[in-house]
SETIMI-582189 format. One record per atom (N, C-alpha, C): y, x, z. Coordinates in steps of 0.1 Angstrom, whole numbers, padded with zeros to 4 digits, always signed. Layout:
BEGIN
YXZ
...
REM end
This chain:
BEGIN
-0247+0813+0428
-0235+0813+0419
-0223+0808+0427
-0212+0815+0426
-0199+0812+0433
-0193+0800+0426
-0185+0792+0433
-0179+0780+0428
-0164+0780+0431
-0156+0775+0421
-0142+0773+0423
-0138+0759+0418
-0132+0751+0426
-0126+0738+0422
-0111+0741+0419
-0107+0737+0407
-0093+0739+0403
-0086+0725+0404
-0075+0725+0411
-0068+0713+0414
-0054+0714+0408
-0051+0706+0398
-0038+0705+0392
-0033+0691+0393
-0020+0689+0390
-0014+0675+0391
-0006+0671+0379
-0004+0681+0369
+0004+0678+0358
+0002+0688+0347
+0006+0686+0334
+0003+0695+0323
+0007+0709+0326
+0019+0712+0332
+0023+0726+0334
+0013+0733+0343
+0009+0727+0354
-0001+0733+0363
-0014+0735+0356
-0019+0726+0348
-0031+0727+0340
-0030+0739+0331
-0019+0742+0325
-0017+0753+0316
-0017+0766+0324
-0010+0767+0335
-0011+0779+0344
-0025+0782+0349
-0032+0772+0353
-0045+0774+0358
-0055+0779+0347
-0054+0773+0335
-0063+0777+0324
-0061+0792+0320
-0048+0796+0321
-0045+0810+0317
-0051+0820+0327
-0049+0816+0340
-0054+0825+0350
-0070+0825+0351
-0076+0814+0349
-0090+0813+0349
-0096+0820+0337
-0090+0819+0325
-0094+0826+0313
-0095+0841+0316
-0085+0846+0323
-0085+0861+0327
-0096+0864+0337
-0098+0855+0346
-0109+0857+0356
-0122+0858+0349
-0125+0849+0340
-0138+0848+0333
-0141+0861+0325
-0131+0868+0321
-0134+0880+0313
-0141+0891+0321
-0138+0891+0334
-0144+0901+0343
-0154+0896+0353
-0155+0883+0354
-0163+0877+0364
-0169+0864+0359
-0180+0864+0352
-0184+0853+0344
-0194+0843+0353
-0199+0848+0364
-0209+0841+0371
-0203+0831+0381
-0195+0822+0376
-0188+0812+0385
-0189+0798+0379
-0192+0789+0387
-0192+0775+0383
-0179+0768+0387
-0174+0760+0377
-0161+0753+0379
-0162+0738+0378
-0153+0732+0385
-0150+0717+0384
-0135+0716+0386
-0129+0705+0381
-0114+0704+0382
-0109+0690+0383
-0096+0690+0387
-0087+0679+0382
-0078+0686+0373
-0080+0684+0360
-0072+0691+0350
-0070+0683+0338
-0063+0690+0328
-0059+0683+0316
-0065+0690+0304
-0057+0690+0293
-0061+0695+0280
-0065+0710+0280
-0057+0718+0287
-0059+0732+0286
-0072+0737+0294
-0075+0731+0305
-0087+0734+0312
-0099+0728+0304
-0098+0717+0298
-0109+0711+0290
-0112+0720+0278
-0101+0726+0273
-0102+0735+0261
-0111+0747+0264
-0111+0752+0276
-0119+0763+0280
-0132+0759+0287
-0135+0746+0285
-0148+0741+0289
-0150+0737+0304
-0139+0734+0310
-0140+0730+0324
-0138+0715+0326
-0148+0709+0332
-0148+0694+0333
-0138+0690+0343
-0131+0678+0341
-0122+0672+0350
-0129+0659+0356
-0127+0657+0368
-0133+0645+0374
-0126+0632+0370
-0113+0633+0366
-0107+0621+0360
-0095+0627+0351
-0089+0618+0343
-0078+0622+0334
-0065+0625+0343
-0059+0636+0338
-0047+0640+0346
-0036+0630+0346
-0034+0623+0335
-0023+0613+0335
-0025+0602+0345
-0036+0601+0351
-0038+0590+0362
-0031+0594+0374
-0026+0606+0376
-0019+0610+0388
-0005+0616+0385
-0001+0616+0373
+0012+0622+0370
+0023+0612+0371
+0031+0614+0382
+0042+0605+0385
+0054+0613+0387
+0066+0608+0383
+0079+0615+0385
+0088+0606+0392
+0095+0612+0402
+0106+0605+0409
+0101+0598+0421
+0109+0596+0431
+0106+0590+0444
+0102+0576+0442
+0109+0568+0434
+0105+0554+0432
+0092+0552+0425
+0089+0561+0415
+0076+0560+0408
+0065+0563+0418
+0066+0572+0427
+0056+0575+0437
+0054+0563+0446
+0066+0558+0450
+0066+0546+0459
+0058+0535+0453
+0061+0532+0441
+0054+0520+0434
+0039+0522+0432
+0035+0535+0432
+0021+0538+0429
+0014+0544+0441
+0020+0542+0453
+0015+0549+0465
+0000+0546+0467
-0004+0534+0465
-0018+0530+0468
-0028+0536+0458
-0023+0537+0445
-0031+0544+0435
-0033+0559+0438
-0022+0565+0443
-0022+0579+0446
-0031+0582+0458
-0030+0574+0468
-0038+0576+0480
-0053+0574+0476
-0056+0565+0467
-0070+0563+0463
-0075+0575+0455
-0066+0581+0447
-0070+0593+0439
-0071+0605+0448
-0063+0606+0458
-0064+0617+0468
-0077+0617+0475
-0081+0605+0480
-0094+0603+0487
-0106+0606+0478
-0105+0601+0465
-0115+0603+0456
-0117+0618+0453
-0105+0625+0451
-0106+0639+0448
-0112+0647+0460
-0108+0644+0472
-0113+0651+0484
-0128+0649+0485
-0133+0637+0482
-0148+0634+0482
-0155+0643+0472
-0149+0644+0460
-0156+0651+0449
-0156+0666+0452
-0145+0671+0458
-0144+0686+0462
-0155+0689+0473
-0156+0680+0483
-0165+0683+0493
-0180+0682+0488
-0182+0673+0479
-0195+0672+0472
-0198+0684+0464
-0188+0690+0457
-0190+0702+0449
-0192+0714+0458
-0186+0714+0470
-0187+0725+0480
-0184+0738+0474
-0171+0740+0469
-0167+0753+0463
-0165+0764+0474
-0165+0776+0469
-0161+0788+0477
-0146+0788+0478
-0139+0784+0468
-0125+0784+0467
-0120+0771+0462
-0110+0765+0468
-0102+0754+0463
-0089+0761+0458
-0088+0761+0445
-0076+0768+0438
-0066+0757+0433
-0056+0754+0441
-0046+0744+0438
-0034+0750+0431
-0029+0743+0421
-0018+0748+0413
-0006+0738+0412
+0005+0742+0418
+0017+0734+0417
+0016+0720+0422
+0024+0710+0417
+0023+0696+0421
+0020+0694+0436
+0028+0700+0445
+0025+0700+0459
+0023+0687+0466
+0030+0676+0461
+0029+0663+0467
+0015+0657+0465
+0008+0662+0455
-0006+0658+0453
-0016+0668+0458
-0014+0681+0453
-0024+0691+0455
-0025+0695+0470
-0014+0696+0476
-0014+0701+0490
-0019+0690+0500
-0017+0677+0496
-0022+0667+0504
-0038+0667+0504
-0043+0670+0492
-0057+0671+0490
-0062+0683+0498
-0056+0694+0496
-0060+0707+0503
-0060+0705+0518
-0051+0698+0523
-0050+0696+0538
-0062+0688+0543
-0066+0678+0536
-0077+0669+0540
-0090+0677+0538
-0091+0685+0527
-0104+0693+0525
-0106+0703+0536
-0095+0710+0539
-0096+0720+0550
-0100+0714+0563
-0095+0702+0566
-0099+0696+0579
-0113+0693+0579
-0119+0688+0568
-0133+0684+0567
-0142+0695+0565
-0138+0706+0559
-0146+0718+0556
-0138+0731+0557
-0136+0736+0569
-0127+0748+0571
-0132+0760+0564
-0145+0760+0560
-0151+0772+0553
-0146+0774+0539
-0141+0763+0533
-0136+0764+0519
-0123+0772+0519
-0122+0783+0512
-0109+0790+0511
-0099+0783+0502
-0087+0782+0507
-0077+0775+0500
-0066+0784+0495
-0065+0785+0482
-0055+0794+0475
-0046+0785+0467
-0033+0786+0470
-0023+0777+0462
-0014+0786+0454
-0013+0783+0441
-0005+0790+0431
+0008+0782+0428
+0019+0788+0429
+0032+0781+0427
+0036+0775+0441
+0044+0782+0449
+0048+0777+0462
+0057+0765+0460
+0056+0755+0469
+0066+0744+0469
+0080+0750+0471
+0090+0744+0465
+0103+0750+0465
+0110+0747+0478
+0106+0754+0488
+0111+0752+0502
+0126+0757+0503
+0130+0765+0494
+0143+0770+0494
+0153+0760+0488
+0148+0749+0482
+0156+0738+0477
+0156+0727+0487
+0145+0723+0492
+0144+0712+0502
+0131+0713+0510
+0131+0706+0522
+0120+0705+0530
+0114+0719+0534
+0123+0727+0540
+0119+0740+0544
+0108+0740+0555
+0108+0729+0563
+0099+0727+0574
+0084+0726+0569
+0082+0724+0556
+0068+0723+0551
+0060+0736+0553
+0067+0747+0554
+0060+0760+0556
+0052+0760+0568
+0057+0754+0579
+0050+0754+0592
+0037+0746+0590
+0038+0735+0582
+0026+0726+0580
+0016+0733+0571
+0021+0740+0560
+0013+0746+0550
+0004+0757+0556
+0009+0764+0566
+0001+0775+0572
-0012+0771+0579
-0012+0758+0582
-0024+0752+0589
-0036+0750+0580
-0033+0749+0567
-0045+0746+0558
-0045+0755+0545
-0035+0763+0542
-0035+0772+0531
-0038+0786+0535
-0048+0792+0530
-0052+0806+0534
-0043+0816+0527
-0039+0813+0514
-0032+0823+0507
-0023+0816+0497
-0010+0819+0496
-0001+0812+0487
+0005+0823+0477
+0005+0819+0465
+0009+0828+0454
+0023+0824+0449
+0032+0834+0449
+0046+0831+0447
+0051+0835+0433
+0059+0827+0427
+0065+0830+0414
+0077+0839+0415
+0084+0838+0426
+0096+0845+0428
+0096+0854+0441
+0101+0866+0440
+0100+0875+0451
+0109+0871+0463
+0120+0864+0460
+0128+0859+0471
+0122+0849+0480
+0111+0843+0475
+0104+0832+0483
+0096+0838+0495
+0093+0851+0494
+0085+0858+0504
+0090+0856+0518
+0103+0857+0520
+0109+0856+0534
+0106+0843+0541
+0105+0832+0533
+0102+0819+0539
+0088+0818+0545
+0079+0825+0538
+0065+0824+0542
+0062+0836+0552
+0068+0847+0551
+0067+0858+0560
+0071+0853+0574
+0082+0846+0575
+0087+0841+0588
+0077+0833+0596
+0068+0826+0589
+0058+0818+0595
+0044+0825+0595
+0044+0838+0590
+0031+0845+0589
+0021+0838+0580
+0025+0833+0570
+0016+0827+0559
+0013+0838+0550
+0000+0841+0547
-0004+0851+0538
+0001+0847+0524
+0008+0856+0518
+0014+0854+0505
+0015+0866+0496
+0015+0864+0483
+0016+0875+0473
+0025+0870+0462
+0035+0879+0459
+0044+0876+0447
+0036+0880+0435
+0034+0871+0426
+0026+0874+0414
+0035+0873+0401
+0047+0869+0403
+0056+0868+0391
+0055+0855+0384
+0064+0852+0375
+0064+0840+0367
+0058+0842+0354
+0048+0834+0350
+0040+0835+0338
+0049+0833+0325
+0060+0825+0326
+0068+0823+0315
+0076+0835+0310
+0077+0845+0319
+0085+0857+0315
+0076+0869+0314
+0063+0867+0314
+0053+0878+0312
+0056+0884+0298
+0055+0897+0298
+0057+0904+0285
+0043+0904+0278
+0043+0899+0265
+0030+0897+0258
+0031+0905+0245
+0020+0908+0240
+0019+0915+0226
+0012+0906+0217
+0015+0893+0217
+0008+0883+0209
+0011+0885+0194
+0001+0882+0186
+0003+0884+0171
+0014+0874+0167
+0023+0879+0158
+0033+0870+0153
+0028+0860+0143
+0034+0849+0142
+0031+0838+0133
+0042+0837+0122
+0038+0836+0110
+0048+0834+0099
+0053+0820+0100
+0065+0817+0105
+0069+0804+0106
+0075+0798+0093
+0076+0806+0083
+0080+0801+0070
+0071+0791+0064
+0058+0791+0069
+0048+0781+0065
+0052+0767+0071
+0060+0767+0082
+0063+0755+0089
+0077+0751+0087
+0086+0761+0086
+0100+0758+0086
+0107+0763+0074
+0118+0756+0070
+0126+0760+0058
+0133+0773+0062
+0133+0783+0053
+0140+0796+0056
+0155+0794+0057
+0160+0784+0051
+0175+0782+0050
+0181+0774+0062
+0172+0770+0071
+0177+0762+0082
+0179+0770+0095
+0189+0767+0102
+0191+0773+0115
+0184+0765+0126
+0175+0771+0133
+0166+0763+0142
+0173+0761+0156
+0172+0749+0161
+0176+0746+0175
+0164+0740+0181
+0159+0747+0192
+0147+0742+0199
+0151+0732+0210
+0143+0722+0211
+0146+0711+0220
+0134+0710+0230
+0136+0711+0243
+0126+0710+0253
+0128+0698+0261
+0121+0687+0259
+0124+0674+0265
+0115+0672+0278
+0107+0682+0282
+0099+0680+0294
+0084+0677+0290
+0075+0678+0300
+0061+0676+0297
+0056+0663+0301
+0064+0656+0310
+0059+0643+0315
+0065+0631+0306
+0057+0621+0305
+0061+0610+0297
+0074+0603+0303
+0074+0603+0316
+0086+0597+0323
+0098+0605+0320
+0097+0618+0318
+0109+0626+0315
+0114+0623+0300
+0104+0624+0291
+0107+0622+0277
+0112+0608+0274
+0107+0598+0281
+0112+0585+0279
+0127+0583+0282
+0132+0591+0292
+0146+0590+0295
+0154+0599+0285
+0149+0610+0282
+0157+0620+0274
+0156+0618+0259
+0146+0613+0254
+0145+0611+0239
+0156+0604+0233
+0160+0592+0238
+0171+0585+0232
+0184+0593+0231
+0187+0601+0242
+0199+0609+0243
+0198+0621+0233
+0186+0627+0232
+0184+0638+0223
+0184+0634+0208
+0179+0623+0205
+0179+0618+0191
+0193+0615+0187
+0201+0609+0196
+0216+0607+0193
+0223+0620+0191
+0220+0630+0199
+0226+0643+0197
+0222+0649+0184
+0210+0648+0180
+0205+0654+0167
+0212+0647+0156
+0214+0634+0156
+0221+0626+0146
+0235+0631+0145
+0242+0633+0156
+0256+0638+0156
+0257+0652+0150
+0247+0661+0153
+0247+0674+0147
+0245+0673+0132
+0235+0665+0128
+0231+0664+0114
+0242+0658+0105
+0250+0649+0111
+0261+0643+0104
+0272+0653+0101
+0273+0663+0109
+0283+0673+0107
+0279+0685+0098
+0266+0688+0099
+0260+0700+0092
+0245+0698+0090
+0241+0698+0077
+0227+0695+0074
+0219+0708+0074
+0224+0719+0078
+0217+0732+0078
+0210+0735+0091
+0209+0725+0100
+0201+0727+0112
+0187+0721+0111
+0178+0728+0117
+0164+0722+0119
+0161+0721+0134
+0157+0709+0138
+0155+0706+0152
+0140+0706+0155
+0136+0714+0165
+0121+0714+0168
+0119+0710+0182
+0112+0699+0184
+0108+0695+0198
+0096+0703+0202
+0096+0709+0214
+0085+0717+0220
+0078+0707+0229
+0066+0703+0225
+0058+0693+0232
+0046+0699+0238
+0040+0691+0247
+0027+0694+0252
+0017+0686+0244
+0004+0690+0244
-0006+0682+0237
-0006+0667+0242
-0003+0666+0255
-0003+0652+0261
+0008+0643+0256
+0020+0649+0254
+0031+0640+0250
+0036+0641+0236
+0029+0649+0228
+0033+0652+0214
+0033+0638+0206
+0023+0630+0208
+0021+0618+0200
+0033+0609+0203
+0037+0607+0215
+0048+0599+0219
+0061+0603+0213
+0063+0616+0212
+0075+0621+0206
+0075+0619+0191
+0064+0622+0185
+0063+0620+0170
+0066+0606+0167
+0060+0596+0174
+0061+0582+0171
+0076+0578+0173
+0082+0583+0183
+0097+0580+0185
+0105+0585+0174
+0103+0597+0170
+0111+0603+0159
+0109+0596+0146
+0096+0592+0143
+0094+0584+0131
+0101+0571+0131
+0101+0565+0143
+0108+0552+0144
+0123+0553+0142
+0128+0564+0146
+0143+0566+0144
+0146+0573+0131
+0136+0576+0123
+0137+0582+0110
+0146+0594+0110
+0144+0603+0119
+0152+0615+0120
+0148+0625+0109
+0158+0631+0104
+0156+0641+0093
+0156+0655+0099
+0150+0665+0092
+0151+0679+0097
+0146+0681+0111
+0136+0673+0115
+0131+0674+0129
+0116+0675+0129
+0111+0684+0137
+0096+0686+0138
+0092+0686+0153
+0079+0683+0155
+0074+0684+0169
+0062+0693+0168
+0062+0703+0177
+0050+0713+0178
+0045+0713+0192
+0032+0716+0193
+0026+0717+0206
+0017+0730+0207
+0014+0736+0196
+0007+0749+0196
+0015+0760+0203
+0009+0766+0213
+0017+0775+0222
+0022+0788+0214
+0013+0793+0206
+0018+0805+0198
+0029+0802+0188
+0028+0790+0182
+0038+0786+0173
+0051+0783+0180
+0050+0777+0192
+0062+0774+0200
+0070+0787+0204
+0062+0797+0208
+0068+0810+0211
+0076+0816+0199
+0070+0815+0188
+0076+0821+0176
+0088+0813+0171
+0087+0800+0172
+0098+0791+0168
+0110+0794+0178
+0107+0795+0191
+0117+0798+0201
+0125+0811+0198
+0117+0821+0196
+0123+0835+0193
+0132+0834+0181
+0129+0826+0171
+0137+0825+0159
+0148+0814+0160
+0150+0808+0171
+0160+0798+0173
+0173+0804+0176
+0184+0797+0172
+0198+0801+0174
+0203+0796+0188
+0196+0785+0192
+0200+0778+0205
+0188+0770+0210
+0189+0766+0223
+0179+0757+0229
+0186+0747+0238
+0181+0735+0238
+0185+0724+0247
+0173+0721+0256
+0174+0724+0269
+0163+0724+0278
+0164+0714+0289
+0153+0707+0291
+0152+0699+0303
+0152+0708+0315
+0159+0705+0326
+0158+0714+0337
+0144+0716+0342
+0141+0729+0344
+0127+0733+0348
+0125+0747+0345
+0113+0752+0348
+0110+0766+0346
+0109+0771+0332
+0108+0761+0322
+0107+0765+0308
+0120+0772+0304
+0131+0770+0311
+0143+0777+0308
+0142+0792+0310
+0132+0797+0318
+0130+0811+0320
+0124+0817+0307
+0115+0809+0300
+0109+0813+0288
+0120+0814+0277
+0129+0805+0277
+0141+0805+0268
+0149+0818+0270
+0152+0821+0282
+0160+0833+0285
+0153+0845+0281
+0140+0845+0284
+0131+0857+0281
+0130+0859+0266
+0132+0848+0258
+0132+0849+0244
+0145+0853+0238
+0155+0855+0246
+0168+0859+0242
+0176+0848+0234
+0174+0836+0239
+0180+0824+0232
+0191+0818+0241
+0203+0816+0237
+0213+0809+0245
+0209+0795+0246
+0213+0789+0257
+0209+0775+0260
+0218+0767+0269
+0216+0754+0270
+0221+0746+0280
+0210+0738+0287
+0213+0733+0299
+0203+0726+0307
+0207+0711+0308
+0197+0702+0306
+0200+0688+0307
+0190+0681+0317
+0194+0671+0324
+0185+0663+0332
+0191+0650+0336
+0182+0640+0337
+0187+0627+0342
+0177+0619+0350
+0180+0615+0361
+0172+0606+0370
+0178+0593+0371
+0170+0583+0375
+0175+0570+0378
+0186+0572+0390
+0195+0562+0391
+0206+0563+0401
+0200+0565+0415
+0190+0557+0418
+0184+0557+0432
+0177+0570+0434
+0169+0575+0425
+0163+0588+0427
+0173+0599+0428
+0184+0599+0420
+0194+0609+0421
+0201+0609+0434
+0204+0598+0440
+0211+0597+0453
+0202+0603+0464
+0189+0599+0463
+0179+0604+0473
+0178+0620+0472
+0178+0624+0459
+0177+0639+0457
+0189+0646+0462
+0201+0641+0460
+0213+0647+0465
+0213+0648+0480
+0208+0638+0487
+0207+0638+0501
+0198+0649+0507
+0187+0652+0499
+0177+0661+0504
+0178+0675+0501
+0184+0678+0489
+0184+0692+0484
+0195+0700+0491
+0193+0713+0492
+0203+0722+0498
+0208+0733+0489
+0207+0731+0475
+0213+0740+0466
+0223+0733+0457
+0232+0741+0451
+0242+0735+0442
+0238+0732+0428
+0228+0740+0423
+0224+0739+0409
+0210+0735+0407
+0207+0730+0395
+0194+0726+0391
+0185+0737+0385
+0191+0746+0378
+0184+0756+0371
+0181+0769+0380
+0169+0774+0379
+0166+0786+0387
+0174+0798+0385
+0178+0801+0373
+0187+0812+0370
+0201+0810+0378
+0206+0798+0377
+0218+0795+0384
+0217+0795+0399
+0205+0791+0404
+0203+0791+0418
+0202+0805+0423
+0195+0814+0416
+0194+0828+0420
+0207+0835+0421
+0216+0832+0411
+0229+0838+0410
+0240+0831+0417
+0237+0819+0422
+0246+0810+0429
+0259+0808+0421
+0257+0806+0408
+0268+0803+0399
+0262+0797+0386
+0270+0791+0378
+0265+0784+0366
+0265+0794+0354
+0254+0802+0354
+0252+0811+0343
+0249+0803+0330
+0240+0793+0332
+0236+0784+0321
+0243+0771+0323
+0250+0765+0314
+0257+0752+0316
+0247+0741+0319
+0250+0733+0329
+0241+0722+0333
+0248+0708+0330
+0241+0700+0323
+0246+0686+0320
+0237+0677+0327
+0241+0672+0338
+0232+0664+0347
+0238+0650+0348
+0229+0640+0349
+0232+0626+0352
+0242+0621+0342
+0254+0617+0346
+0264+0611+0337
+0268+0620+0326
+0268+0633+0328
+0271+0643+0318
+0260+0645+0308
+0248+0640+0311
+0236+0641+0302
+0237+0630+0292
+0245+0632+0282
+0247+0622+0271
+0249+0629+0258
+0247+0623+0247
+0246+0629+0234
+0260+0636+0231
+0271+0630+0234
+0284+0636+0231
+0286+0649+0239
+0283+0649+0252
+0285+0661+0260
+0276+0672+0255
+0263+0669+0252
+0254+0679+0247
+0259+0684+0234
+0264+0676+0225
+0269+0680+0212
+0281+0689+0214
+0291+0685+0222
+0303+0693+0224
+0299+0707+0230
+0290+0707+0239
+0286+0720+0246
+0279+0729+0236
+0270+0724+0228
+0262+0732+0218
+0272+0737+0208
+0281+0729+0202
+0290+0733+0192
+0300+0744+0197
+0304+0742+0210
+0313+0752+0216
+0307+0765+0217
+0294+0766+0222
+0287+0778+0223
+0284+0785+0210
+0280+0777+0200
+0277+0782+0187
+0290+0788+0180
+0301+0782+0183
+0314+0787+0178
+0319+0799+0185
+0314+0801+0197
+0319+0812+0206
+0307+0821+0210
+0301+0829+0201
+0289+0836+0204
+0290+0846+0215
+0302+0850+0218
+0304+0860+0230
+0300+0853+0243
+0302+0840+0244
+0298+0833+0256
+0282+0833+0257
+0275+0830+0246
+0261+0831+0246
+0256+0845+0249
+0262+0855+0244
+0258+0869+0247
+0260+0872+0262
+0271+0868+0267
+0273+0870+0282
+0262+0863+0290
+0259+0851+0286
+0249+0843+0293
+0235+0851+0293
+0232+0856+0281
+0219+0863+0280
+0219+0876+0287
+0230+0883+0288
+0231+0895+0295
+0228+0893+0310
+0234+0882+0315
+0232+0879+0330
+0218+0874+0332
+0212+0866+0323
+0199+0861+0324
+0189+0873+0324
+0191+0882+0315
+0181+0893+0314
+0181+0902+0327
+0193+0904+0333
+0194+0911+0346
+0186+0903+0356
+0187+0890+0356
+0180+0882+0366
+0165+0883+0364
+0161+0882+0352
+0146+0882+0349
+0140+0895+0353
+0147+0906+0352
+0141+0919+0356
+0138+0919+0370
+0145+0911+0378
+0143+0911+0393
+0132+0902+0397
+0127+0893+0388
+0116+0884+0392
+0103+0886+0383
+0103+0896+0375
+0091+0899+0366
+0081+0907+0374
+0068+0903+0373
+0057+0910+0380
+0054+0923+0372
+0047+0932+0379
+0044+0945+0373
+0034+0944+0361
+0025+0935+0362
+0015+0934+0351
+0018+0920+0344
+0011+0910+0349
+0013+0896+0344
+0009+0887+0355
+0015+0876+0356
+0012+0866+0366
-0003+0862+0366
-0008+0859+0354
-0022+0854+0353
-0032+0865+0357
-0029+0878+0354
-0037+0889+0358
-0037+0890+0373
-0026+0889+0379
-0024+0890+0394
-0032+0879+0401
-0031+0867+0396
-0038+0856+0401
-0053+0857+0400
-0057+0861+0388
-0072+0863+0386
-0078+0874+0395
-0070+0884+0398
-0075+0895+0407
-0076+0890+0421
-0066+0882+0425
-0067+0876+0439
-0079+0867+0440
-0081+0858+0430
-0093+0849+0431
-0106+0857+0431
-0107+0867+0423
-0119+0876+0423
-0121+0882+0437
-0111+0888+0442
-0112+0895+0455
-0116+0885+0466
-0111+0873+0465
-0114+0863+0475
-0128+0858+0474
-0134+0858+0462
-0148+0854+0461
-0157+0865+0466
-0154+0877+0465
-0163+0888+0470
-0160+0893+0484
-0149+0888+0490
-0146+0893+0504
-0154+0885+0514
REM end
């Protein structure tokens, strides 16, 4: 029996991995799996060697303060992978954890094929990582076509598989009237998947919601959560006694709620691609600690935080970062765009043109599953 070890480092990677592996299982069932994974991989019956939240850290200072814990987890993970002796080590995103593990595994057992899904963003910072990656990654799977040049330059085997958040799907529609009032205008709120992100953004977002609700009671605010952070968000909202506010984590329901939203407030990240793909106007928000932000500013070589803006080299989607990431600025931006729908329409027109240039021919998960299957039989 063939073996695959699935290595993730946070909920978004866990979700990507589970979707691709589910596709692989449909056509190739005779595979044994083990993982470092979360809720989504567990849901399809794949055991994790420890809880994902034990290694999910955000920010330079958080990593620094937990460096010994992280090193211990890296070594533990390497030992478990070598003991499992897989044909493929399938690592997904979270490069500061997954690639460190992959490098050590490859040194100790060069026969294990290493396939990494979601290339580190070398076009933002640390371009020199590509030279190092080629020493221990056999095949890297890219979300964006423009990334190919960075890996082609170093002769790293790579394949553009497209971004899963903009895959065209024919999923069955859900009647959201069972969950939402028909008379309310929905504003979707994306606060991030990590607890450290939501801890920073929740106070700002709840103040924004209160400002909106005080002016107009016809809005319904829906937090899009992961299964891992849903309870924290629910508890916070209850404590603040917010009205007309819901928290959802079911993926099908989130998609349908988003499609029916008039606007979205998104934490900076790839979820904004899904918002654009759903044809919903939006703004981007993000906030780091002062120290982390200054370190980040010194290291990055792009002007924008959002991928759509980076690709276009201009602010297609408004970004409210750091000091501008506050309730009043968010409120003013949302109200301005709602009162000027032509601005939102122009934003969506530019987003849709951009998405067409980064969408895969089939679907990202299908492409990944095919590559894994071919690697097992080659």
